[in-house]
C-alpha positions in Angstrom: 52.6 -28.6 44.5 49.7 -30.4 46.1 49.2 -34.0 45.3 46.9 -34.5 42.3 43.4 -36.1 42.6 40.7 -36.6 40.0 37.4 -34.7 40.3 34.2 -35.2 38.5 33.3 -32.4 36.1 30.6 -31.4 33.6 33.2 -31.8 30.9 36.3 -34.0 30.5 39.6 -32.1 30.7 42.0 -35.0 30.6 44.0 -33.3 33.4 45.4 -34.6 36.6 43.4 -32.2 38.9 44.4 -30.7 42.2 42.0 -30.6 45.1 40.7 -27.1 45.7 41.7 -25.3 48.8 39.4 -22.2 49.2 41.5 -19.2 50.3 40.6 -17.4 53.5 41.3 -14.0 52.1 42.1 -12.1 48.9 45.8 -12.8 48.0 48.1 -9.9 48.8 51.4 -9.1 47.1 53.4 -10.5 50.0 51.6 -13.8 49.9 52.7 -14.2 46.3 56.3 -13.7 47.0 56.9 -17.4 47.5 57.4 -19.3 44.2 54.6 -21.6 43.1 56.7 -24.6 43.6 56.9 -23.8 47.3 53.5 -25.3 47.9 50.9 -22.7 47.2 48.4 -22.8 44.3 48.7 -21.0 41.1 46.4 -17.9 41.3 44.4 -16.6 38.3 42.1 -13.7 37.8 39.4 -13.8 35.1 38.0 -10.4 34.1 34.5 -10.7 32.8 31.8 -13.2 33.7 30.1 -13.9 30.4 30.4 -17.3 28.6 34.1 -16.8 27.9 35.0 -15.7 31.5 32.8 -18.2 33.2 34.0 -21.1 31.1 37.6 -20.1 31.7 37.0 -19.8 35.4 35.4 -23.2 35.6 38.2 -24.9 33.7 40.8 -23.2 35.9 39.1 -24.1 39.1 38.5 -27.7 38.0 42.2 -27.8 37.2 43.2 -26.9 40.7 44.0 -23.2 40.0 42.9 -20.7 42.7 40.5 -18.7 40.6 39.0 -15.2 41.0 36.2 -14.1 38.6 35.6 -10.4 38.5 32.3 -9.4 37.0 31.0 -5.9 37.2 27.3 -6.6 36.6 26.2 -10.2 37.6 22.6 -9.3 37.1 23.1 -7.6 33.7 22.5 -8.9 30.2 24.1 -8.4 26.8 22.2 -7.6 23.6 22.4 -10.9 21.7 20.3 -12.9 19.4 20.8 -15.9 21.7 21.1 -18.6 19.1 23.6 -21.4 20.0 24.7 -24.4 18.0 23.1 -27.7 18.9 26.4 -29.3 19.9 26.9 -26.7 22.7 24.1 -28.3 24.8 26.0 -31.6 25.3 29.5 -30.2 25.0 28.9 -27.7 27.9 26.3 -29.8 29.7 23.6 -27.1 29.5 20.3 -28.2 31.1 17.1 -28.2 29.1 15.5 -25.5 31.2 18.0 -22.9 29.9 16.5 -23.2 26.4 13.6 -20.9 25.6 12.8 -22.1 22.2 13.9 -24.9 19.9 13.8 -23.4 16.4 13.2 -25.9 13.6 12.1 -23.3 11.0 14.4 -20.5 9.8 13.0 -18.1 7.2 15.3 -15.7 5.3 13.9 -12.6 3.5 15.8 -11.0 0.6 15.8 -7.2 -0.1 12.8 -7.7 -2.3 11.1 -9.7 0.4 11.6 -13.0 -1.3 11.2 -15.6 1.5 13.2 -18.8 1.6 12.5 -21.5 4.3 16.0 -22.5 5.5 15.0 -25.4 7.8 13.9 -28.0 5.3 17.1 -30.1 5.5 17.1 -30.3 9.3 17.1 -34.0 10.4 15.0 -35.5 13.1 16.0 -34.1 16.5 18.0 -31.2 15.0 17.1 -27.7 16.0 18.7 -24.3 16.9 18.4 -23.7 20.7 17.4 -20.1 21.6 18.1 -18.7 25.0 18.6 -15.5 26.9 22.1 -14.3 27.7 21.2 -13.3 31.3 20.0 -16.9 32.0 23.0 -18.6 30.3 25.6 -16.3 31.9 24.2 -16.6 35.4 24.1 -20.4 35.1 27.7 -20.6 33.8 29.0 -18.3 36.6 27.1 -20.3 39.2 28.6 -23.5 37.9 32.1 -22.0 38.0 31.5 -21.0 41.6 30.4 -24.5 42.4 33.6 -25.8 41.0 35.7 -23.6 43.3 36.0 -20.2 41.5 35.5 -17.1 43.7 33.1 -14.5 42.2 34.1 -10.9 43.0 31.4 -8.4 41.9 33.3 -5.4 40.8 34.6 -3.2 38.0 38.1 -3.8 36.6 40.1 -0.6 36.5 43.6 -1.4 35.5 46.4 -4.0 35.3 49.8 -3.4 36.8 52.4 -5.8 35.3 55.3 -7.2 37.3 58.7 -5.6 36.9 60.1 -8.9 35.7 58.0 -11.7 34.2 60.8 -14.3 34.7 61.0 -13.5 38.4 57.5 -14.9 39.1 56.3 -11.5 40.5 52.5 -11.1 40.5 50.2 -8.9 38.3 48.2 -6.5 40.4 44.5 -6.2 39.5 43.1 -2.8 40.5 39.3 -2.9 40.6 36.4 -1.3 42.4 34.4 -3.9 44.3 30.6 -3.5 44.0 29.1 -1.5 46.9 27.2 -3.2 49.6 23.4 -2.5 49.8 23.0 1.1 50.9 26.5 2.1 50.1 27.1 5.2 47.9 30.3 4.1 46.2 32.4 1.0 45.6 35.6 0.1 47.4 39.0 0.4 45.6 40.6 -3.0 45.8 43.7 -4.8 44.6 44.2 -8.4 43.8 47.6 -10.1 43.2 47.7 -13.0 40.8 50.0 -15.0 38.6 47.8 -15.3 35.5 45.2 -13.0 34.0 42.5 -14.0 31.5 40.8 -11.0 29.8 37.1 -11.9 29.0 35.7 -8.4 29.3 34.1 -7.9 25.9 34.8 -6.0 22.7 35.8 -2.8 24.7 38.2 -4.8 26.8 40.2 -2.8 29.3 42.5 -5.8 29.8 43.3 -5.7 26.0 44.1 -2.0 26.3 46.3 -2.7 29.4 48.5 -5.1 27.4 48.5 -3.1 24.1 46.7 -5.9 22.3 46.0 -3.7 19.3 42.7 -2.4 17.8 40.2 -4.0 15.5 37.2 -2.9 13.6 33.9 -3.5 15.3 30.2 -3.6 14.5 27.4 -2.4 16.6 24.4 -4.6 17.5 21.1 -3.0 18.4 18.2 -5.0 19.7 14.7 -4.5 21.1 12.9 -7.2 23.1 9.2 -7.0 22.3 6.5 -8.9 24.1 3.9 -10.0 21.6 0.2 -10.8 22.1 -0.3 -14.6 22.5 -1.7 -15.1 19.0 1.3 -13.4 17.4 3.8 -15.1 19.7 2.4 -18.4 18.5 3.7 -17.5 15.0 7.2 -17.6 16.4 6.7 -20.9 18.4 9.6 -22.6 16.6 10.4 -20.0 13.9 13.3 -17.5 13.6 13.5 -14.9 10.8 16.5 -13.2 9.2 16.2 -10.1 6.9 18.9 -8.8 4.5 18.8 -5.6 2.5 20.0 -2.0 2.6 17.0 -1.0 4.7 17.9 -3.2 7.6 21.8 -3.1 7.3 24.3 -2.2 4.6 26.6 -5.0 5.6 24.9 -7.4 8.1 21.4 -8.7 8.6 18.3 -8.0 10.8 16.7 -10.7 12.9 13.5 -11.7 14.8 14.4 -14.5 17.2 11.9 -16.0 19.6 12.5 -16.1 23.4 10.4 -17.4 26.3 7.6 -14.8 26.2 8.9 -12.3 23.7 10.9 -11.8 20.5 14.3 -10.2 20.1 14.2 -7.8 17.1 17.6 -6.4 16.1 20.2 -5.5 13.5 23.9 -4.6 13.2 26.3 -2.7 11.1 30.1 -2.1 10.7 30.2 0.7 8.2 27.2 2.9 9.3 27.2 2.7 13.1 25.9 6.3 13.6 22.8 5.3 11.6 22.0 2.1 13.6 18.6 3.4 14.8 17.6 4.0 11.2 18.3 0.4 10.4 16.5 -0.7 13.5 13.5 1.1 12.2 14.0 -0.8 9.0 13.9 -4.2 10.6 10.8 -3.2 12.6 9.1 -2.0 9.4 9.9 -5.3 7.5 8.6 -7.4 10.4 5.8 -5.0 11.3 2.7 -7.1 10.3 3.9 -9.9 12.6 5.0 -7.7 15.6 2.4 -5.0 15.5 0.8 -4.5 18.9 3.8 -5.7 20.8 5.3 -4.0 23.8 9.0 -3.0 23.9 10.3 -4.3 27.3 14.0 -3.7 26.8 16.4 -1.9 24.5 20.0 -3.0 24.2 23.1 -2.0 22.2 26.7 -3.4 22.2 29.8 -3.5 20.1 30.8 -6.7 18.3 34.4 -7.4 17.2 35.0 -8.1 13.5 38.2 -10.0 13.6 40.8 -11.3 16.2 43.1 -8.8 17.8 46.7 -8.6 16.6 47.9 -9.8 20.0 45.9 -12.2 22.1 48.6 -13.3 24.5 51.1 -10.9 26.1 53.3 -12.1 29.0 51.0 -14.0 31.4 47.8 -12.4 30.1 45.5 -14.1 27.6 42.4 -12.8 25.9 39.3 -14.9 25.2 35.9 -14.4 23.7 34.9 -10.9 22.4 38.0 -9.5 24.1 40.1 -11.6 21.7 37.8 -10.9 18.7 36.2 -14.3 18.4 33.0 -13.4 16.6 32.4 -14.7 13.1 31.6 -12.5 10.2 28.6 -13.2 8.0 26.7 -14.8 10.9 27.8 -12.7 13.8 28.0 -15.7 16.0 30.0 -15.4 19.3 28.4 -17.3 22.2 29.9 -20.7 21.3 33.3 -19.3 20.4 33.4 -17.3 23.6 32.7 -20.3 25.8 35.0 -22.6 23.8 37.9 -20.1 23.8 37.5 -19.6 27.6 37.5 -23.4 28.2 40.5 -24.0 25.9 42.5 -21.2 27.6 41.6 -22.3 31.1 42.4 -25.9 30.4 45.7 -24.9 28.8 46.8 -22.9 31.9 45.8 -25.7 34.3 47.5 -28.3 32.1 50.7 -26.3 31.8 50.9 -25.8 35.6 50.1 -29.4 36.4 52.8 -30.6 34.0 55.5 -28.2 35.3 57.6 -29.5 38.2 58.7 -25.9 38.9 58.6 -22.4 37.5 55.8 -20.2 36.2 53.5 -20.4 33.2 55.1 -18.4 30.4 53.9 -16.5 27.3 55.4 -19.1 25.1 53.4 -21.8 27.0 50.2 -19.9 26.5 50.8 -19.4 22.8 51.6 -23.0 22.3 48.9 -24.6 24.3 46.1 -22.0 23.9 46.5 -19.9 20.7 47.9 -22.7 18.4 45.1 -25.0 19.5 42.5 -22.4 18.9 43.8 -21.3 15.5 44.2 -24.9 14.4 40.6 -25.7 15.2 38.8 -22.5 14.1 41.0 -20.2 12.0 39.8 -21.6 8.6 36.1 -21.4 9.7 36.6 -17.7 10.5 38.3 -17.0 7.2 35.7 -18.8 5.2 32.8 -16.8 6.8 34.8 -13.6 6.3 35.0 -14.5 2.6 31.2 -15.2 2.4 30.5 -11.8 3.9 32.7 -10.0 1.5 31.1 -11.8 -1.5 27.4 -11.7 -0.5 26.9 -8.7 1.8 28.2 -5.9 -0.5 25.0 -4.9 -2.2 21.3 -5.6 -2.4 21.9 -7.6 -5.7 24.3 -10.0 -4.0 22.0 -10.3 -1.0 19.3 -11.4 -3.4 21.7 -14.0 -4.8 22.5 -15.1 -1.2 18.8 -15.7 -0.4 18.3 -17.5 -3.7 21.2 -19.9 -2.9 19.8 -20.5 0.5 16.9 -22.3 -1.2 19.3 -25.0 -2.4 19.0 -28.2 -0.3 22.8 -28.9 -0.5 23.6 -25.3 0.7 21.2 -25.8 3.6 22.6 -29.2 4.6 26.3 -28.0 4.4 25.4 -24.9 6.5 23.7 -26.9 9.2 26.5 -29.4 9.4 29.0 -26.6 10.0 26.8 -24.5 12.3 25.1 -27.1 14.4 28.2 -29.2 15.0 31.0 -26.6 14.7 33.0 -28.4 12.0 33.8 -27.6 8.4 31.4 -29.8 6.5 32.8 -32.1 3.9 30.5 -32.5 1.0 30.2 -34.6 -2.2 32.6 -33.1 -4.7 30.0 -33.4 -7.5 27.4 -31.5 -5.5 30.0 -28.9 -4.5 31.0 -28.4 -8.1 27.4 -28.0 -9.1 26.9 -25.5 -6.3 29.9 -23.5 -7.4 28.5 -23.3 -10.9 25.1 -22.2 -9.6 26.8 -19.7 -7.3 28.6 -18.0 -10.2 25.4 -18.0 -12.3 23.4 -16.5 -9.4 26.0 -13.8 -8.8 26.2 -12.9 -12.5 22.4 -12.7 -12.7 22.3 -10.6 -9.6 25.0 -8.3 -10.9 23.1 -7.8 -14.2 19.8 -7.2 -12.4 21.5 -4.8 -10.0 23.0 -2.7 -12.8 19.7 -2.6 -14.5 17.9 -1.4 -11.4 20.7 1.2 -10.9 20.3 2.5 -14.5 16.5 2.7 -14.0 17.0 4.7 -10.8 19.4 7.1 -12.6 17.0 7.6 -15.5 14.1 8.3 -13.1 16.2 11.0 -11.3 16.8 12.7 -14.7 
């Protein structure tokens, strides 16, 4: 292995880093026949150039791993609300110019249009950064390249595993490189690597290649709407969320501000074929504030609902949406994508730097990547899963949810967890009082819901 040196980085890895040696050509099968300990660098392919893939590629390159980032659409964008936690700005060294809006007011509307202002408990300087995915993703990919990762525009086709993992034989990545200007078709290409990181989204082909198992998924549908200046001023620092059966049976609708437009969207798990009906519902609820706007883009994309059964197989690891790292209840995925990519990339680099000989193994990846991830975030995912199951089941429970959101203690605990990505620890007396109010609110909501249902049945008769 090459002698280690220390490189400056936009984040601290704590690794002894190897000086990058840019390859002169795409590695072939024969060039990988020599063992890693014979003096060549470990070679990794990252499939997918979103926050997960770009963060993994950057961490790998900083760690001295020869890194190839395959992204099929570098100029594309994903439908996404674009809200990120405040801690992500410093943790991932994101420059201020990436942020379109700094939201300090969050308004939540119940099924009956009861509005609750959810930003009252924000402290001085606290806000929710709003950005566009195409801007963030391009920045993260560019930074990964500046750290030594090699961007290969192209479409991943399939993964050919080695005949023996213990032998150190390579994985073969089959992909179609993006055509040059004027070309009619891409070029079939093959890349030979030691390690593969799958960051290619909810419909991950890498996950299918390693039989990672299936999961339930939601669909997100979003329209970007450019508003007249006087209406855009309403959303200067305001984001809105709407709950109710008209906007989604099991999720929420949103109006999030961007640079010169708003993102208006919704999502659902149980009624995906009816997503356009729910999109019409969120537009109708927000119509007085968005009327006269111009739809400049329409987007739709699947969102995973829980982690895949297998996230590491052999020398292949899944991160981001490909691994299923999107929280229920809030649908948040940007931070967890970037964080999982970084944790995985750092783990691979650390394992390789610590090994005097031999290859990174499945057990290494499970120990250094999966266990670390689960230890930090598993309980947060389970807690949000519980909240969704309790509060998103009916209009009555959604009314209860919005009523609880008016509680100052609920707001502070929510922001502590969301903005700083840690499970908030509250005062047990306030927590006990909140539990009692929650039960009372749910009971009241249940009684009201049954009464409304009976009235509806009587009217039908």
